[in-house]
C-alpha positions as CSV (number, residue, x, y, z in Angstrom):
1,X,77.8,97.6,125.3
2,X,81.0,97.8,127.4
3,X,84.2,95.8,127.0
4,X,82.8,93.3,129.6
5,X,79.8,92.6,127.6
6,X,81.6,92.6,124.5
7,X,84.2,89.8,125.6
8,X,81.2,87.9,127.2
9,X,79.6,87.7,123.7
10,X,82.7,87.0,121.4
11,X,82.0,83.3,121.1
12,X,78.5,84.1,119.8
13,X,80.0,86.9,117.5
14,X,82.7,84.6,116.2
15,X,80.4,81.9,115.4
16,X,77.9,84.4,113.5
17,X,77.8,84.3,109.5
18,X,80.9,86.6,108.6
19,X,81.0,87.6,112.4
20,X,85.0,88.0,112.7
21,X,84.8,89.9,109.6
22,X,82.1,92.4,110.7
23,X,84.0,92.9,113.9
24,X,87.1,93.4,112.5
25,X,85.5,96.3,110.0
26,X,83.8,97.7,113.1
27,X,87.0,98.0,114.9
28,X,89.0,99.3,111.9
29,X,86.0,101.9,111.7
30,X,86.0,103.0,115.3
31,X,90.1,103.1,115.0
32,X,90.0,105.3,111.9
33,X,87.6,107.9,113.7
34,X,89.7,108.0,116.8
35,X,86.9,106.5,118.9
36,X,89.0,103.9,120.6
37,X,91.8,106.2,122.2
38,X,91.7,109.3,124.2
39,X,92.3,113.1,123.2
40,X,96.1,113.7,122.6
41,X,96.8,117.6,122.9
42,X,100.7,116.6,122.7
43,X,100.9,116.9,118.9
44,X,103.5,119.5,118.1
45,X,102.2,122.8,116.5
46,X,104.8,122.7,113.8
47,X,103.9,119.3,112.8
48,X,103.3,119.9,109.1
49,X,106.5,121.6,108.9
50,X,108.3,118.3,110.4
51,X,106.6,116.1,107.7
52,X,107.6,118.4,104.9
53,X,111.6,118.5,106.6
54,X,111.5,114.6,106.5
55,X,110.0,114.5,103.1
56,X,112.5,117.0,101.5
57,X,115.4,115.0,103.4
58,X,114.1,111.5,102.2
59,X,114.0,113.0,98.4
60,X,117.4,114.3,99.0
61,X,118.6,110.8,99.4
62,X,116.7,109.6,96.4
63,X,117.3,109.4,92.8
64,X,113.8,110.6,92.3
65,X,112.5,114.1,93.2
66,X,109.3,114.6,95.1
67,X,106.3,114.8,92.8
68,X,104.0,117.8,93.0
69,X,100.8,116.9,94.8
70,X,97.8,117.5,93.2
71,X,94.8,116.7,95.3
72,X,91.5,115.6,93.9
73,X,88.3,115.1,95.5
74,X,88.7,113.1,98.9
75,X,87.7,109.7,98.8
76,X,85.9,110.3,102.3
77,X,84.3,113.2,103.9
78,X,86.2,114.4,107.1
79,X,84.7,113.9,110.3
80,X,85.8,114.8,114.0
81,X,89.0,113.3,115.0
82,X,90.3,113.3,118.4
83,X,92.1,116.4,119.8
84,X,95.9,116.5,118.5
85,X,95.4,114.4,115.5
86,X,95.5,116.1,112.1
87,X,94.0,115.3,108.7
88,X,96.5,114.5,106.0
89,X,96.6,112.8,103.0
90,X,98.7,109.9,102.4
91,X,100.6,111.7,99.3
92,X,101.5,114.5,102.2
93,X,103.8,111.8,104.3
94,X,104.5,109.1,101.7
95,X,106.6,108.9,98.5
96,X,103.7,107.5,96.1
97,X,105.0,105.4,93.3
98,X,103.4,103.0,90.6
99,X,105.3,99.9,89.1
100,X,105.5,96.4,90.0
101,X,106.9,94.8,93.3
102,X,110.9,95.6,93.4
103,X,113.2,92.7,92.4
104,X,114.0,90.4,95.4
105,X,117.3,90.1,94.1
106,X,118.1,93.5,95.7
107,X,118.1,93.0,99.4
108,X,118.9,96.6,99.8
109,X,114.9,97.2,99.2
110,X,113.8,95.3,101.9
111,X,113.8,95.0,105.6
112,X,114.7,98.9,105.9
113,X,113.2,101.6,107.9
114,X,111.1,102.6,104.6
115,X,107.5,100.7,104.6
116,X,106.0,99.4,101.5
117,X,102.2,99.8,100.8
118,X,100.4,98.1,98.1
119,X,97.3,99.1,96.9
120,X,95.8,95.8,97.7
121,X,97.2,95.9,101.3
122,X,93.6,97.4,102.6
123,X,91.8,94.3,101.7
124,X,91.1,91.6,104.4
125,X,92.3,88.4,103.4
């Protein structure tokens, strides 16, 4: 099925039981696997070093220090991804912490450059 055929059937898909949810899951799976983008060989060779430098800069500005990352078993099996992509674990590029949502009385915690990821964010509402 090509894009034109898909678009012509979108109404049928949308009206099917759970059709939009199924379509959403399909698109998310294709995106995760890199199946809806072209290869990109432009990723810098020193990408890992750049990520580590950014982490160090971030933690130098925080009261907390970087926690040692101890990888467990992967939740998914690695699969072929587009050229130029790299497999990385979330903890390699994020500051993972546990706790409650920060107080809305502290406006400096919101609206900045640092994105919040809540463990429930992956679900579809």
